[in-house]
FITI-999666 format. One record per atom (N, C-alpha, C, O, CB): x negated, y, z; residue number from 1; residue in one letter. Coordinates in nm, 3 decimals, always signed. Glycine has a CB too. Layout:
! residues N
<<X, Y, Z>, NUM, A>
...
! end
This chain:
! residues 67
<<+0.539, +0.827, +0.897>, 1, M>
<<+0.412, +0.755, +0.872>, 1, M>
<<+0.301, +0.849, +0.879>, 1, M>
<<+0.320, +0.970, +0.870>, 1, M>
<<+0.412, +0.686, +0.738>, 1, M>
<<+0.193, +0.803, +0.894>, 2, T>
<<+0.081, +0.905, +0.911>, 2, T>
<<-0.044, +0.887, +0.819>, 2, T>
<<-0.046, +0.805, +0.727>, 2, T>
<<+0.032, +0.900, +1.057>, 2, T>
<<-0.142, +0.963, +0.850>, 3, R>
<<-0.272, +0.945, +0.783>, 3, R>
<<-0.338, +0.812, +0.807>, 3, R>
<<-0.413, +0.760, +0.724>, 3, R>
<<-0.364, +1.051, +0.827>, 3, R>
<<-0.307, +0.761, +0.921>, 4, E>
<<-0.361, +0.628, +0.954>, 4, E>
<<-0.310, +0.523, +0.874>, 4, E>
<<-0.380, +0.426, +0.846>, 4, E>
<<-0.337, +0.595, +1.088>, 4, E>
<<-0.169, +0.538, +0.829>, 5, E>
<<-0.111, +0.430, +0.732>, 5, E>
<<-0.167, +0.450, +0.602>, 5, E>
<<-0.182, +0.357, +0.524>, 5, E>
<<+0.044, +0.432, +0.718>, 5, E>
<<-0.204, +0.583, +0.572>, 6, A>
<<-0.265, +0.580, +0.413>, 6, A>
<<-0.404, +0.524, +0.415>, 6, A>
<<-0.446, +0.463, +0.317>, 6, A>
<<-0.276, +0.739, +0.339>, 6, A>
<<-0.478, +0.541, +0.523>, 7, V>
<<-0.607, +0.487, +0.531>, 7, V>
<<-0.597, +0.339, +0.522>, 7, V>
<<-0.670, +0.271, +0.450>, 7, V>
<<-0.677, +0.531, +0.654>, 7, V>
<<-0.492, +0.287, +0.608>, 8, R>
<<-0.488, +0.136, +0.593>, 8, R>
<<-0.456, +0.093, +0.471>, 8, R>
<<-0.501, -0.018, +0.441>, 8, R>
<<-0.399, +0.073, +0.676>, 8, R>
<<-0.387, +0.154, +0.386>, 9, R>
<<-0.328, +0.117, +0.258>, 9, R>
<<-0.448, +0.123, +0.156>, 9, R>
<<-0.464, +0.037, +0.069>, 9, R>
<<-0.203, +0.216, +0.217>, 9, R>
<<-0.534, +0.236, +0.173>, 10, I>
<<-0.651, +0.258, +0.099>, 10, I>
<<-0.748, +0.138, +0.124>, 10, I>
<<-0.798, +0.083, +0.026>, 10, I>
<<-0.714, +0.393, +0.137>, 10, I>
<<-0.774, +0.099, +0.242>, 11, H>
<<-0.868, +0.003, +0.266>, 11, H>
<<-0.831, -0.130, +0.215>, 11, H>
<<-0.915, -0.203, +0.164>, 11, H>
<<-0.894, -0.003, +0.401>, 11, H>
<<-0.705, -0.163, +0.226>, 12, R>
<<-0.642, -0.278, +0.161>, 12, R>
<<-0.666, -0.270, +0.012>, 12, R>
<<-0.713, -0.368, -0.046>, 12, R>
<<-0.490, -0.283, +0.191>, 12, R>
<<-0.637, -0.163, -0.051>, 13, A>
<<-0.648, -0.149, -0.212>, 13, A>
<<-0.796, -0.161, -0.238>, 13, A>
<<-0.827, -0.219, -0.342>, 13, A>
<<-0.589, +0.002, -0.276>, 13, A>
<<-0.892, -0.117, -0.159>, 14, A>
<<-1.021, -0.129, -0.205>, 14, A>
<<-1.066, -0.264, -0.189>, 14, A>
<<-1.137, -0.315, -0.276>, 14, A>
<<-1.107, -0.040, -0.140>, 14, A>
<<-1.030, -0.334, -0.077>, 15, E>
<<-1.079, -0.491, -0.042>, 15, E>
<<-1.020, -0.576, -0.136>, 15, E>
<<-1.082, -0.678, -0.167>, 15, E>
<<-1.037, -0.548, +0.108>, 15, E>
<<-0.891, -0.550, -0.195>, 16, E>
<<-0.843, -0.634, -0.283>, 16, E>
<<-0.847, -0.590, -0.429>, 16, E>
<<-0.786, -0.649, -0.518>, 16, E>
<<-0.718, -0.664, -0.244>, 16, E>
<<-0.917, -0.489, -0.449>, 17, K>
<<-0.949, -0.438, -0.584>, 17, K>
<<-0.825, -0.414, -0.669>, 17, K>
<<-0.815, -0.451, -0.786>, 17, K>
<<-1.040, -0.534, -0.655>, 17, K>
<<-0.732, -0.350, -0.599>, 18, L>
<<-0.588, -0.322, -0.659>, 18, L>
<<-0.626, -0.203, -0.754>, 18, L>
<<-0.719, -0.124, -0.741>, 18, L>
<<-0.459, -0.278, -0.537>, 18, L>
<<-0.517, -0.211, -0.865>, 19, T>
<<-0.540, -0.100, -0.963>, 19, T>
<<-0.427, +0.001, -0.934>, 19, T>
<<-0.419, +0.107, -0.995>, 19, T>
<<-0.539, -0.151, -1.121>, 19, T>
<<-0.340, -0.036, -0.839>, 20, E>
<<-0.228, +0.075, -0.817>, 20, E>
<<-0.221, +0.082, -0.655>, 20, E>
<<-0.223, -0.017, -0.582>, 20, E>
<<-0.064, +0.029, -0.891>, 20, E>
<<-0.214, +0.198, -0.617>, 21, L>
<<-0.199, +0.246, -0.473>, 21, L>
<<-0.078, +0.330, -0.460>, 21, L>
<<-0.070, +0.433, -0.526>, 21, L>
<<-0.322, +0.327, -0.425>, 21, L>
<<+0.020, +0.292, -0.376>, 22, D>
<<+0.142, +0.373, -0.338>, 22, D>
<<+0.116, +0.451, -0.200>, 22, D>
<<+0.099, +0.388, -0.095>, 22, D>
<<+0.273, +0.274, -0.324>, 22, D>
<<+0.115, +0.575, -0.206>, 23, L>
<<+0.088, +0.659, -0.084>, 23, L>
<<+0.224, +0.740, -0.069>, 23, L>
<<+0.229, +0.831, +0.014>, 23, L>
<<-0.052, +0.761, -0.102>, 23, L>
<<+0.329, +0.711, -0.144>, 24, A>
<<+0.435, +0.804, -0.144>, 24, A>
<<+0.505, +0.789, -0.007>, 24, A>
<<+0.499, +0.683, +0.055>, 24, A>
<<+0.532, +0.782, -0.265>, 24, A>
<<+0.570, +0.897, +0.038>, 25, G>
<<+0.645, +0.905, +0.165>, 25, G>
<<+0.561, +0.920, +0.286>, 25, G>
<<+0.609, +0.916, +0.399>, 25, G>
<<+0.728, +0.786, +0.182>, 25, G>
<<+0.424, +0.940, +0.261>, 26, L>
<<+0.347, +0.953, +0.390>, 26, L>
<<+0.324, +1.080, +0.443>, 26, L>
<<+0.255, +1.095, +0.544>, 26, L>
<<+0.225, +0.898, +0.380>, 26, L>
<<+0.383, +1.186, +0.376>, 27, E>
<<+0.367, +1.330, +0.415>, 27, E>
<<+0.221, +1.371, +0.413>, 27, E>
<<+0.179, +1.444, +0.502>, 27, E>
<<+0.426, +1.356, +0.557>, 27, E>
<<+0.148, +1.330, +0.324>, 28, L>
<<+0.009, +1.368, +0.313>, 28, L>
<<-0.001, +1.508, +0.246>, 28, L>
<<+0.057, +1.545, +0.143>, 28, L>
<<-0.070, +1.261, +0.232>, 28, L>
<<-0.088, +1.582, +0.328>, 29, E>
<<-0.130, +1.730, +0.264>, 29, E>
<<-0.256, +1.721, +0.179>, 29, E>
<<-0.279, +1.810, +0.097>, 29, E>
<<-0.164, +1.846, +0.384>, 29, E>
<<-0.338, +1.618, +0.193>, 30, E>
<<-0.454, +1.587, +0.124>, 30, E>
<<-0.497, +1.443, +0.140>, 30, E>
<<-0.475, +1.378, +0.242>, 30, E>
<<-0.557, +1.676, +0.168>, 30, E>
<<-0.560, +1.394, +0.031>, 31, L>
<<-0.595, +1.257, +0.034>, 31, L>
<<-0.727, +1.234, +0.121>, 31, L>
<<-0.820, +1.315, +0.117>, 31, L>
<<-0.613, +1.206, -0.114>, 31, L>
<<-0.729, +1.129, +0.195>, 32, P>
<<-0.832, +1.097, +0.288>, 32, P>
<<-0.957, +1.057, +0.213>, 32, P>
<<-0.944, +0.974, +0.123>, 32, P>
<<-0.788, +0.987, +0.383>, 32, P>
<<-1.075, +1.107, +0.240>, 33, P>
<<-1.199, +1.076, +0.170>, 33, P>
<<-1.207, +0.923, +0.158>, 33, P>
<<-1.276, +0.887, +0.063>, 33, P>
<<-1.326, +1.136, +0.247>, 33, P>
<<-1.161, +0.840, +0.222>, 34, E>
<<-1.164, +0.696, +0.199>, 34, E>
<<-1.120, +0.657, +0.066>, 34, E>
<<-1.144, +0.545, +0.021>, 34, E>
<<-1.083, +0.628, +0.297>, 34, E>
<<-1.049, +0.757, -0.008>, 35, I>
<<-0.995, +0.700, -0.133>, 35, I>
<<-1.095, +0.687, -0.242>, 35, I>
<<-1.069, +0.639, -0.352>, 35, I>
<<-0.881, +0.781, -0.184>, 35, I>
<<-1.206, +0.731, -0.207>, 36, G>
<<-1.325, +0.707, -0.294>, 36, G>
<<-1.378, +0.576, -0.305>, 36, G>
<<-1.469, +0.549, -0.383>, 36, G>
<<-1.427, +0.783, -0.254>, 36, G>
<<-1.315, +0.483, -0.217>, 37, K>
<<-1.357, +0.341, -0.201>, 37, K>
<<-1.283, +0.270, -0.300>, 37, K>
<<-1.322, +0.156, -0.327>, 37, K>
<<-1.333, +0.280, -0.060>, 37, K>
<<-1.171, +0.323, -0.368>, 38, C>
<<-1.088, +0.243, -0.458>, 38, C>
<<-1.135, +0.268, -0.594>, 38, C>
<<-1.073, +0.345, -0.666>, 38, C>
<<-0.938, +0.274, -0.447>, 38, C>
<<-1.246, +0.207, -0.635>, 39, T>
<<-1.307, +0.228, -0.758>, 39, T>
<<-1.231, +0.159, -0.879>, 39, T>
<<-1.267, +0.179, -0.995>, 39, T>
<<-1.447, +0.180, -0.748>, 39, T>
<<-1.133, +0.083, -0.849>, 40, G>
<<-1.075, +0.007, -0.968>, 40, G>
<<-0.928, +0.061, -0.986>, 40, G>
<<-0.845, +0.010, -1.061>, 40, G>
<<-1.075, -0.160, -0.943>, 40, G>
<<-0.909, +0.180, -0.901>, 41, L>
<<-0.765, +0.217, -0.911>, 41, L>
<<-0.745, +0.282, -1.058>, 41, L>
<<-0.832, +0.349, -1.113>, 41, L>
<<-0.722, +0.324, -0.787>, 41, L>
<<-0.621, +0.255, -1.111>, 42, E>
<<-0.572, +0.314, -1.235>, 42, E>
<<-0.438, +0.388, -1.215>, 42, E>
<<-0.396, +0.458, -1.307>, 42, E>
<<-0.556, +0.205, -1.341>, 42, E>
<<-0.381, +0.378, -1.118>, 43, T>
<<-0.250, +0.435, -1.088>, 43, T>
<<-0.244, +0.467, -0.937>, 43, T>
<<-0.266, +0.381, -0.851>, 43, T>
<<-0.134, +0.336, -1.131>, 43, T>
<<-0.208, +0.608, -0.906>, 44, L>
<<-0.193, +0.646, -0.769>, 44, L>
<<-0.059, +0.711, -0.766>, 44, L>
<<-0.031, +0.805, -0.840>, 44, L>
<<-0.308, +0.741, -0.717>, 44, L>
<<+0.028, +0.656, -0.675>, 45, V>
<<+0.159, +0.711, -0.646>, 45, V>
<<+0.177, +0.786, -0.536>, 45, V>
<<+0.161, +0.731, -0.426>, 45, V>
<<+0.247, +0.622, -0.639>, 45, V>
<<+0.212, +0.915, -0.543>, 46, L>
<<+0.245, +1.003, -0.436>, 46, L>
<<+0.384, +1.060, -0.448>, 46, L>
<<+0.442, +1.057, -0.557>, 46, L>
<<+0.146, +1.110, -0.429>, 46, L>
<<+0.438, +1.111, -0.342>, 47, G>
<<+0.573, +1.162, -0.341>, 47, G>
<<+0.620, +1.164, -0.194>, 47, G>
<<+0.547, +1.149, -0.096>, 47, G>
<<+0.667, +1.075, -0.432>, 47, G>
<<+0.760, +1.187, -0.194>, 48, E>
<<+0.828, +1.197, -0.075>, 48, E>
<<+0.984, +1.153, -0.091>, 48, E>
<<+1.047, +1.158, -0.196>, 48, E>
<<+0.812, +1.340, -0.025>, 48, E>
<<+1.027, +1.112, +0.024>, 49, I>
<<+1.159, +1.084, +0.023>, 49, I>
<<+1.248, +1.177, +0.096>, 49, I>
<<+1.210, +1.197, +0.211>, 49, I>
<<+1.174, +0.960, +0.068>, 49, I>
<<+1.359, +1.240, +0.059>, 50, C>
<<+1.438, +1.324, +0.136>, 50, C>
<<+1.585, +1.276, +0.136>, 50, C>
<<+1.633, +1.198, +0.054>, 50, C>
<<+1.424, +1.463, +0.086>, 50, C>
<<+1.644, +1.329, +0.232>, 51, Y>
<<+1.783, +1.314, +0.257>, 51, Y>
<<+1.869, +1.431, +0.245>, 51, Y>
<<+1.858, +1.523, +0.326>, 51, Y>
<<+1.800, +1.265, +0.380>, 51, Y>
<<+1.964, +1.435, +0.136>, 52, D>
<<+2.046, +1.562, +0.118>, 52, D>
<<+2.174, +1.550, +0.171>, 52, D>
<<+2.265, +1.494, +0.110>, 52, D>
<<+2.061, +1.600, -0.021>, 52, D>
<<+2.188, +1.611, +0.307>, 53, S>
<<+2.312, +1.593, +0.384>, 53, S>
<<+2.442, +1.640, +0.309>, 53, S>
<<+2.551, +1.587, +0.332>, 53, S>
<<+2.298, +1.669, +0.516>, 53, S>
<<+2.427, +1.738, +0.224>, 54, L>
<<+2.535, +1.799, +0.149>, 54, L>
<<+2.587, +1.710, +0.031>, 54, L>
<<+2.703, +1.724, -0.008>, 54, L>
<<+2.488, +1.934, +0.095>, 54, L>
<<+2.518, +1.637, -0.014>, 55, S>
<<+2.548, +1.525, -0.107>, 55, S>
<<+2.564, +1.392, -0.062>, 55, S>
<<+2.611, +1.305, -0.134>, 55, S>
<<+2.455, +1.517, -0.197>, 55, S>
<<+2.522, +1.370, +0.069>, 56, D>
<<+2.509, +1.242, +0.142>, 56, D>
<<+2.425, +1.142, +0.059>, 56, D>
<<+2.464, +1.025, +0.056>, 56, D>
<<+2.652, +1.181, +0.172>, 56, D>
<<+2.325, +1.172, -0.002>, 57, R>
<<+2.230, +1.090, -0.086>, 57, R>
<<+2.095, +1.099, -0.052>, 57, R>
<<+2.053, +1.197, +0.010>, 57, R>
<<+2.238, +1.125, -0.222>, 57, R>
<<+2.023, +1.008, -0.085>, 58, T>
<<+1.860, +0.996, -0.058>, 58, T>
<<+1.810, +1.049, -0.210>, 58, T>
<<+1.860, +1.009, -0.315>, 58, T>
<<+1.796, +0.809, -0.014>, 58, T>
<<+1.704, +1.144, -0.201>, 59, I>
<<+1.639, +1.188, -0.325>, 59, I>
<<+1.494, +1.137, -0.307>, 59, I>
<<+1.431, +1.151, -0.202>, 59, I>
<<+1.647, +1.352, -0.348>, 59, I>
<<+1.451, +1.082, -0.407>, 60, I>
<<+1.300, +1.039, -0.410>, 60, I>
<<+1.233, +1.119, -0.504>, 60, I>
<<+1.274, +1.117, -0.620>, 60, I>
<<+1.276, +0.889, -0.449>, 60, I>
<<+1.129, +1.196, -0.472>, 61, Y>
<<+1.037, +1.263, -0.542>, 61, Y>
<<+0.912, +1.201, -0.574>, 61, Y>
<<+0.833, +1.197, -0.481>, 61, Y>
<<+1.014, +1.368, -0.482>, 61, Y>
<<+0.875, +1.151, -0.684>, 62, S>
<<+0.767, +1.058, -0.691>, 62, S>
<<+0.681, +1.108, -0.809>, 62, S>
<<+0.733, +1.143, -0.915>, 62, S>
<<+0.818, +0.908, -0.710>, 62, S>
<<+0.564, +1.110, -0.791>, 63, V>
<<+0.458, +1.131, -0.904>, 63, V>
<<+0.358, +1.021, -0.900>, 63, V>
<<+0.304, +0.973, -0.800>, 63, V>
<<+0.380, +1.271, -0.891>, 63, V>
<<+0.341, +0.987, -1.036>, 64, N>
<<+0.244, +0.866, -1.066>, 64, N>
<<+0.137, +0.927, -1.145>, 64, N>
<<+0.159, +0.988, -1.250>, 64, N>
<<+0.314, +0.740, -1.151>, 64, N>
<<+0.024, +0.911, -1.094>, 65, Y>
<<-0.097, +0.955, -1.165>, 65, Y>
<<-0.165, +0.848, -1.229>, 65, Y>
<<-0.198, +0.747, -1.167>, 65, Y>
<<-0.190, +1.020, -1.077>, 65, Y>
<<-0.190, +0.867, -1.362>, 66, Q>
<<-0.259, +0.755, -1.430>, 66, Q>
<<-0.407, +0.799, -1.430>, 66, Q>
<<-0.440, +0.904, -1.485>, 66, Q>
<<-0.199, +0.727, -1.583>, 66, Q>
<<-0.498, +0.718, -1.369>, 67, L>
<<-0.648, +0.767, -1.355>, 67, L>
<<-0.725, +0.712, -1.467>, 67, L>
<<-0.845, +0.737, -1.478>, 67, L>
<<-0.720, +0.721, -1.216>, 67, L>
! end
């Protein structure tokens, strides 16, 4: 997934006045400036999903920011 997907989610969150936005797994290095449009945001979810081939399991690193 890409920055474009993050921007799509951000626009949707802004239009629908969502209070939570999940951008986990998008491999973002920085937040797009469009995030400023989400004025009603209370929770921002960031993180990534990794596969550990040694243990044959999926590991989810998630960070939830309460705004």
